[in-house]
N, C-alpha and C positions, 0 to 999 in steps of 0.2 A: 257838431262833433260831440261825442259822448265822453264825459269825464269818468275816468276810472276811479274807483274807491280803493282805499287801502284794504287789504285782505283781513285785517284784524280790527277789533272794536276799540282798541286803545288809541288815544291821540298820539302817543309817543312811540308807536311801534316802528316807525321808519327812521327813528333816531339811531345813530350808531351807539352800540352798547360798549361800555368800558371793558377793556381786556382784563381777563383774570390772570394774575401773576403766577408764573412758575419761576421761583428764585433758586438758582443753583449756585452753591458755594464750592469752589475748588480751593482747598487749603493744602499747602505743600511747604516742604523745607527748602527745596532748591530745584530750579528748572534749568540751571546753567551746567551743572555737573551730573545730577542724579538722573539716570536713565529711567527709573520707575516714574519719577515725577514728569519727565518729558513725555514718556509714552502715555501716561494717564491724561496729560493735557491734550495730546493729539487725539486720543480716543474720545475724550469729552467734546472737543471741537467737532469731530466727525459725527458724533451722536446728536449733538444739538443741531447741526446742519441737516441731518437726516429727518428730524422730527419738527423743526421750527415752522416750516411752511404749513404742514398739516395742523399743528397746534394753533398757529395764527388764524387759519381758516375756521377753526373750532372756537375761536374767541379767547385764546390764551396768548400771553406775551412772555417769552422766555428771556430772562435776564441772568447773565453769568457774572459772578463776582469772583475774581481770582485774587487770592491773598497769600503772599509769601509770609509764612510764619517764621520770621527771622529772630524773634525774641521770646523770652519766657512770658513777657507781658501780653504779647499777641496770642500766644498759645493759651493763656488763661482766659483772655477776652473771648476767644472763639471756642473755648472748651475743646481744644485740639487733643485728640487721643492717639493718632497715628498718621504718618505721612505715607502717601498722600491720602486726602479725604475728599469725598464728593458728597455733598448734602443737597437734597432736593426739598425745598420748602422746610428746611431745618432738620430733615431726617437723613441720617447717614444711609447711603445706598448699600453698604456692606451689611449683610445679614449677621455675620459674626466677625469678631476681630481676630485676625490671624496675622502673624508677623514672621519675618525671617531676616537673616543677616543681610544688610544692604551695604555692600562694599563702597558704593559711591558716596553715601552719606557718611560712612566711616572715614573715607578720605577727607571729606570736608572738615571733620572735627578731630581727626587722628585718634579715634576710639572705635569700639564696636557699637554699632547702632542697628537695631531692627526696624524695618519699615513694613508697611502693610502688604499682605498677600490677599488677593481677591479670589473668592470662590464663586464659580458660576457653573451650574449644572454638574456639580460634583468634581470639577477640575480646578486646581489652583493656578493662578496667574500672578505674575509680579506687576502687571498693570491690567486694569479692567478691560475686558473685551467691549467693543462698542455696543454689542447687543445687551450686555448687562446694564449699561448706562441708559440705553433707550428703554429697556424694560422698566427700570426704576422710575424714569420720567413718566412713562405712560401709567404705571401703577399709581403714582401720585395724582395724576389727572383723574383716573377712574375712581380713586378713593378720596377725592378732595373733601376735606372737612371731616373725615371719619376718624382721624387720629391727630393728636397734637404732637409737635416735635418732642423728642425725648428730652426729659428734664430730670437730671439727678445731680447730686452734689458732685462738684468737679474738683479733682485734684490732679495736678500735672503728673502724668505717668512717669515712672522711674526712668524708662527708656529715653523720654524726651528731656528729663532733667539731666541725664548723663550727656546727651547730645549738646544741650545749651552750655553746660559747664565746660565740657571738653572744647567746644567751639570758641568760647571766650578765652580759654587758656591758649589755644592755637593762635587766635587773632592777636592776643597780647604779645606772644612770643614773636610773631611776624613783625609787629610794630617795633619791638625792641631791636630786632635784627636790622631794621631799616634806619636805626638811629633815632627813632621817634621816642617821645616821652609818653608814658601812660598818665592819664588824668584821673 
């Protein structure tokens, strides 16, 4: 019986290679009431399902981190600029920041709040098309290591400051209506 040799000269060529990470952050204000956040989460889940098998075969591992930005502190920690946000390896997939009035988030805090509008192929959407997300993930794979995540001085945007202040007032008023005490 003839022994077959490994096709490469390295002794470790037949060892499994570690997967390269594709880290996706989904940052949002609310997925219980806000239609934009709900639709964005659905599109993200569909996009990841669409590319995960191919990326896994190519040596990548996709990890999705979903974070409800429920406080100012979390907004600051994640340098949150608009809801909802999707970042691939630290990079926001939206090329430009556009927002419009979001009645759902306004209902949550009883004030006017603007949320993200996504632009893809020259068309505005209130939630990102699956294709936009797939394109952003693949762009990150093809350009791996060619750019660092955006890093600039962060300040909580006025729009989010309004949201968190109004939400705190609404939550306090609801607590008082129920006969609770504020601490």
